[in-house]
N, CA and C of each residue as an Amber inpcrd file, in Angstrom:
protein
   327
  11.7470000 -19.5190000  95.0190000  11.2390000 -17.8030000  94.3610000
   9.7490000 -17.5690000  93.7160000   9.6890000 -18.0350000  92.2860000
   9.3690000 -18.0480000  91.4300000   8.0230000 -18.9460000  91.7270000
   7.6100000 -19.7030000  92.5140000   6.6820000 -20.8490000  92.5770000
   5.8570000 -20.1040000  93.3250000   6.4940000 -19.6610000  94.8150000
   5.7630000 -19.0080000  95.5520000   5.1020000 -17.6660000  95.5250000
   6.3200000 -16.8750000  94.1660000   5.5350000 -15.9590000  93.1120000
   4.1380000 -16.3530000  92.8450000   3.7210000 -17.7980000  91.8250000
   2.8950000 -18.2270000  91.3460000   1.5810000 -18.5930000  92.2150000
   1.8820000 -19.5780000  93.2860000   1.4330000 -19.8540000  93.8590000
   0.5200000 -18.7110000  94.8720000   1.4520000 -17.0850000  95.2710000
   0.7590000 -16.2700000  95.9820000  -0.4870000 -15.5820000  94.6510000
   0.4700000 -15.7220000  93.6630000  -1.1480000 -15.3480000  92.1960000
  -2.0010000 -15.8410000  92.3150000  -2.1620000 -17.0560000  92.2630000
  -3.4190000 -17.6010000  91.9830000  -4.0180000 -17.5690000  92.9380000
  -3.4300000 -17.8350000  94.6450000  -4.1680000 -17.5360000  95.6580000
  -4.8050000 -16.0930000  95.9920000  -4.2310000 -14.9860000  95.2080000
  -5.0230000 -13.7340000  94.9770000  -6.3390000 -14.0350000  93.7820000
  -5.6380000 -15.1290000  92.6610000  -6.6690000 -15.1810000  92.0080000
  -8.3870000 -15.8310000  92.4020000  -7.8630000 -16.8910000  93.0530000
  -8.9530000 -17.4510000  94.0510000  -9.4940000 -16.5280000  94.5630000
  -9.1760000 -15.9230000  95.7420000  -9.8460000 -14.7370000  96.4040000
 -11.1760000 -13.6830000  95.3900000 -10.4990000 -13.0920000  94.0930000
 -11.0360000 -12.1410000  93.0000000 -12.1690000 -13.6070000  93.0400000
 -11.8130000 -14.1350000  92.4050000 -13.0630000 -14.9530000  92.0140000
 -14.1470000 -15.3720000  93.3560000 -13.8440000 -15.3720000  94.3390000
 -14.5350000 -15.7400000  94.9230000 -15.4320000 -14.5380000  95.6370000
 -14.5540000 -13.4970000  95.1370000 -15.0680000 -11.9140000  95.8620000
 -16.1320000 -11.1980000  94.3590000 -16.1170000 -12.3340000  93.8230000
 -16.3470000 -11.9540000  92.0990000 -16.4210000 -10.7470000  91.6500000
 -14.8660000 -10.2640000  91.6570000 -14.4030000  -9.2390000  91.7060000
 -13.0010000  -9.8950000  89.8360000 -14.2830000  -9.3550000  88.4790000
 -13.2520000 -10.4280000  87.3130000 -11.9680000  -9.6280000  86.8780000
 -12.7440000  -8.3380000  87.3520000 -11.5070000  -7.3220000  86.7530000
 -10.1750000  -7.6990000  87.4300000 -10.4240000  -7.7910000  88.4640000
  -8.9250000  -7.8870000  89.1190000  -8.8910000  -9.0240000  89.1140000
  -9.8620000 -10.6650000  88.9950000  -9.0650000 -12.0730000  88.8260000
  -8.7040000 -11.5510000  87.3320000  -9.1500000 -11.2780000  86.3700000
  -8.3460000 -11.1580000  85.3180000  -6.9030000 -10.0730000  85.0800000
  -6.5350000  -9.2750000  85.9620000  -5.4800000  -8.6610000  86.0260000
  -4.4560000  -9.3210000  86.4680000  -4.9260000  -9.8790000  87.3270000
  -3.9690000 -11.5780000  88.1290000  -3.5490000 -12.5490000  86.6010000
  -4.6350000 -13.1020000  86.4820000  -4.1340000 -13.7120000  85.4110000
  -3.8710000 -13.4520000  84.2680000  -3.5410000 -12.0700000  83.7400000
  -2.4960000 -10.8990000  83.0690000  -1.1700000 -11.0450000  82.9910000
  -0.9160000 -10.9110000  84.7760000   0.1810000 -11.1300000  85.8960000
   1.0730000 -11.6650000  85.5800000   0.1090000 -13.3580000  85.6660000
   0.9110000 -14.6690000  85.3700000   1.2230000 -14.7460000  83.8310000
   0.5060000 -14.7190000  83.0520000   0.6260000 -14.9490000  81.8290000
   1.9410000 -14.2620000  81.5060000   1.9130000 -13.3730000  81.5560000
   3.2270000 -12.3610000  81.7420000   4.2830000 -12.7520000  82.6270000
   3.7890000 -12.9430000  84.0670000   5.6920000 -13.8770000  84.6350000
   6.0330000 -15.3070000  83.9270000   4.7220000 -15.9530000  83.0690000
   5.3060000 -17.2160000  82.3550000   6.2430000 -16.8990000  81.3560000
   5.7140000 -16.1900000  80.6060000   6.1620000 -16.0740000  78.9830000
   7.9290000 -14.9250000  79.5790000   7.5500000 -14.2250000  80.3860000
   8.6560000 -13.6290000  80.7980000   9.9520000 -15.3060000  81.5250000
   9.2050000 -16.0750000  81.7020000  10.2620000 -17.4490000  82.5040000
  10.7120000 -17.7610000  81.8780000   9.9620000 -18.4230000  80.0900000
  10.0420000 -19.0070000  79.2680000  11.5870000 -18.2240000  78.9220000
  11.4350000 -16.8390000  78.4660000  12.5310000 -15.9830000  77.6960000
  13.5070000 -16.8030000  79.1190000  13.3380000 -16.4370000  80.5180000
  14.9990000 -16.9870000  80.6440000  15.4350000 -17.7230000  80.2090000
  15.0330000 -19.3420000  80.2570000  14.6890000 -20.3620000  79.9160000
  15.6110000 -20.5570000  79.0010000  14.4660000 -19.9010000  78.1350000
  15.4770000 -20.2540000  76.8500000  17.0740000 -19.6200000  76.0930000
  17.1360000 -18.2500000  77.1020000  18.2250000 -17.7690000  76.5820000
  19.6110000 -18.3610000  77.8570000  19.0660000 -18.7320000  78.7780000
  19.5680000 -19.6090000  79.8230000  20.6810000 -20.7980000  78.4440000
  19.6330000 -21.4700000  77.7760000  20.0620000 -23.0610000  76.7200000
  21.0000000 -22.2340000  75.8970000  20.2780000 -20.9890000  75.3500000
  21.4270000 -20.5940000  74.4560000  22.6340000 -20.2920000  74.7670000
  22.9660000 -20.1490000  76.0970000  24.3380000 -19.4990000  76.3560000
  25.4150000 -20.6530000  76.4770000  24.3950000 -22.0130000  77.8920000
  24.9710000 -23.0040000  77.6370000  25.5780000 -24.1580000  76.0580000
  24.6850000 -23.5320000  75.0350000  25.3140000 -24.3260000  74.1120000
  26.1440000 -23.2810000  73.2510000  25.8340000 -22.1440000  72.9850000
  26.5780000 -21.1270000  72.8170000  28.8210000 -21.3360000  73.3010000
  28.3920000 -21.8870000  74.8630000  29.7580000 -21.9670000  76.0630000
  30.1090000 -22.7300000  75.5010000  29.8110000 -24.2210000  75.1290000
  29.9910000 -25.6100000  74.8150000  30.3290000 -25.2680000  73.1870000
  30.0160000 -24.4320000  71.9290000  30.6630000 -24.2790000  71.3430000
  32.0850000 -23.9030000  71.1800000  32.0680000 -22.2580000  72.2890000
  33.2480000 -22.1130000  72.0460000  34.2180000 -23.3040000  72.8700000
  33.6520000 -24.2820000  73.2080000  34.4020000 -25.3850000  74.1670000
  35.0670000 -25.7800000  73.1630000  34.0140000 -26.7440000  72.1040000
  33.8860000 -27.8610000  70.9600000  35.5040000 -27.0030000  70.2390000
  35.1650000 -25.8110000  70.0150000  35.8890000 -24.7350000  68.9640000
  37.2900000 -25.0930000  69.0720000  37.7640000 -24.7450000  70.6110000
  38.5980000 -24.5160000  71.5100000  40.0200000 -26.5140000  71.0210000
  39.0870000 -27.1720000  71.5090000  39.4430000 -27.9630000  71.4380000
  39.8210000 -29.0170000  69.8180000  39.2190000 -28.4520000  69.3440000
  39.4120000 -29.1860000  67.8080000  40.3620000 -27.5960000  67.2110000
  40.8760000 -26.8610000  67.7350000  42.2080000 -25.9160000  67.4650000
  43.1740000 -26.6340000  67.8960000  43.3370000 -27.1990000  69.7150000
  44.6000000 -28.2580000  70.1230000  43.8670000 -29.5780000  69.7090000
  43.7160000 -29.8440000  68.3390000  43.9800000 -31.0860000  68.7150000
  44.3200000 -31.0370000  66.5360000  44.1690000 -29.9660000  65.9080000
  45.1000000 -30.0070000  65.0710000  46.5650000 -29.7250000  65.2670000
  46.8810000 -29.0280000  66.0410000  48.1220000 -28.7370000  66.6110000
  48.7330000 -29.8280000  66.4940000  47.7370000 -30.9600000  67.9560000
  48.8270000 -32.1980000  68.2010000  48.7130000 -32.9480000  66.8950000
  47.7630000 -32.9670000  65.7350000  47.7020000 -34.1670000  65.2390000
  49.0220000 -33.5290000  63.7010000  49.4940000 -32.1960000  64.2190000
  50.6720000 -31.5590000  63.6110000  51.1900000 -32.5630000  63.0790000
  51.7650000 -32.1720000  64.9740000  53.0170000 -32.3440000  65.5260000
  53.2480000 -34.2180000  66.1320000  51.7980000 -34.8310000  65.5320000
  51.5890000 -36.3840000  65.9740000  53.3250000 -37.0040000  65.8520000
  53.8710000 -37.7530000  65.7020000  54.9070000 -38.3250000  65.4410000
  54.7550000 -39.9250000  64.1390000  53.3550000 -40.6860000  65.6140000
  52.6530000 -41.9790000  65.1070000  51.7930000 -41.9380000  64.0710000
  51.3480000 -42.7660000  62.9940000  50.4800000 -43.0970000  62.6990000
  48.4600000 -42.9810000  63.6720000  49.0420000 -43.6410000  64.5600000
  48.2930000 -44.6380000  65.0540000  47.5290000 -43.3760000  66.6290000
  48.6330000 -42.4410000  67.4480000  48.7570000 -41.1620000  67.4680000
  47.0010000 -40.3560000  67.0230000  48.0070000 -40.2740000  65.3670000
  46.8990000 -39.0810000  64.4080000  45.5410000 -39.9750000  64.3740000
  45.4580000 -40.7760000  64.2090000  44.3720000 -41.8130000  64.4470000
  43.5030000 -41.4250000  65.4980000  44.1030000 -41.9160000  66.5730000
  43.3050000 -41.4720000  68.0080000  42.9170000 -39.5360000  67.4750000
  43.5940000 -38.7920000  67.5990000  43.2320000 -37.3610000  67.3970000
  41.7530000 -37.6010000  66.5020000  42.5650000 -37.9800000  65.6500000
  41.2880000 -37.6570000  63.8320000  39.8880000 -37.5450000  65.0800000
  39.8250000 -39.3550000  65.0930000  38.6550000 -39.7720000  65.8410000
  37.5640000 -39.0420000  66.9120000  38.9540000 -38.2380000  67.8070000
  38.0620000 -36.9740000  68.5880000  37.8380000 -36.1740000  67.8320000
  38.3450000 -35.8340000  66.7540000  38.2770000 -34.2240000  66.3340000
  36.1870000 -34.5990000  65.3090000  36.6950000 -35.7500000  64.6440000
  35.4030000 -36.7490000  64.0690000  34.1200000 -35.7550000  65.2840000
  35.1630000 -36.5500000  66.5510000  32.8850000 -36.6500000  67.8110000
  32.5400000 -35.5030000  67.8070000  34.3580000 -34.2820000  68.1650000
  33.8800000 -33.4830000  68.3080000  33.0170000 -32.4060000  67.3870000
  33.5690000 -32.4000000  66.1620000  32.9210000 -32.0830000  64.6890000
  30.9220000 -32.6590000  64.2960000  30.9160000 -33.8910000  65.1800000
  29.3610000 -34.0560000  65.0500000  28.5070000 -33.3510000  66.5280000
  28.9310000 -33.6050000  67.5240000  28.4860000 -32.8750000  68.7280000
  28.1480000 -31.3550000  68.0260000  29.2730000 -30.5930000  67.7780000
  29.1080000 -28.8160000  67.0470000  28.1200000 -29.2240000  65.6570000
  27.8450000 -29.7660000  65.3210000  26.9620000 -30.1560000  64.0620000
  25.1190000 -30.4850000  64.3620000  25.3280000 -31.1690000  65.6120000
  24.2380000 -31.2580000  66.2830000  23.6950000 -29.8370000  67.0710000
  24.5350000 -29.5990000  67.5540000  24.6460000 -27.9810000  68.6080000
  23.5820000 -27.5070000  67.6970000  24.6470000 -26.8280000  66.1330000
  23.9410000 -25.9840000  65.5980000  22.8640000 -26.0920000  65.2440000
  22.4270000 -27.4380000  64.5050000  21.3730000 -28.0310000  64.3640000
  19.6760000 -26.9530000  65.3820000  19.9530000 -27.5140000  66.4140000
  19.4670000 -27.1210000  67.7650000  19.2080000 -25.3850000  67.9430000
  20.3540000 -24.9570000  67.3410000  20.3610000 -24.1610000  67.5730000
  19.4480000 -23.4750000  66.7330000  19.1940000 -23.9010000  65.8630000
  19.2300000 -23.4830000  64.0550000  17.2280000 -23.5760000  64.1070000
  17.2330000 -24.6070000  64.2660000  15.4540000 -24.9370000  64.8920000
  14.9260000 -23.8750000  66.3920000  15.4890000 -23.4250000  67.0410000
  15.0320000 -22.2810000  68.0350000  15.3140000 -21.1610000  67.4000000
  16.2730000 -21.1140000  66.4780000  16.4740000 -19.5430000  66.1140000
  14.7760000 -19.7420000  65.1570000  14.5790000 -20.9560000  64.2530000
  13.4100000 -20.5930000  63.7580000  11.8830000 -21.2400000  64.1050000
  11.8770000 -21.1970000  65.3130000  10.5940000 -21.9390000  66.3870000
  10.8500000 -19.8240000  67.3280000  11.6630000 -18.9120000  67.2770000
  11.4550000 -18.1710000  67.3800000  10.6500000 -17.2560000  66.7520000
  11.8020000 -17.0660000  65.0120000  10.9430000 -16.9770000  64.2030000
   9.4780000 -17.0010000  63.5660000   9.3250000 -18.3250000  63.8360000
   8.0250000 -18.1620000  63.7620000   6.4750000 -18.3980000  64.1690000
   6.8080000 -17.4950000  65.5740000   5.8320000 -16.9830000  66.4060000
   6.0000000 -15.0890000  66.4710000
């Protein structure tokens, strides 16, 4: 749908240029720019939603690992749970860093 809209708008832009109607061409270009910005914003929001969902999944899994760790009876099982938790904490830190970079980029514009 988005691609078709862009294609249609470009066709109109080209028609306006062929007709020499610079005002119309300018209006079409502004609409294309606004559409692009809205599309970018939607994509950024979608990515943030995915990251937030993954953070919630990690937190839930870490909570479950803590419970399992408390009830683990062997050193080996505790070691495995600990290793899983470390991997999740690293992933969580990476996601938080990505969110921070994104937030900083929004604030700098």
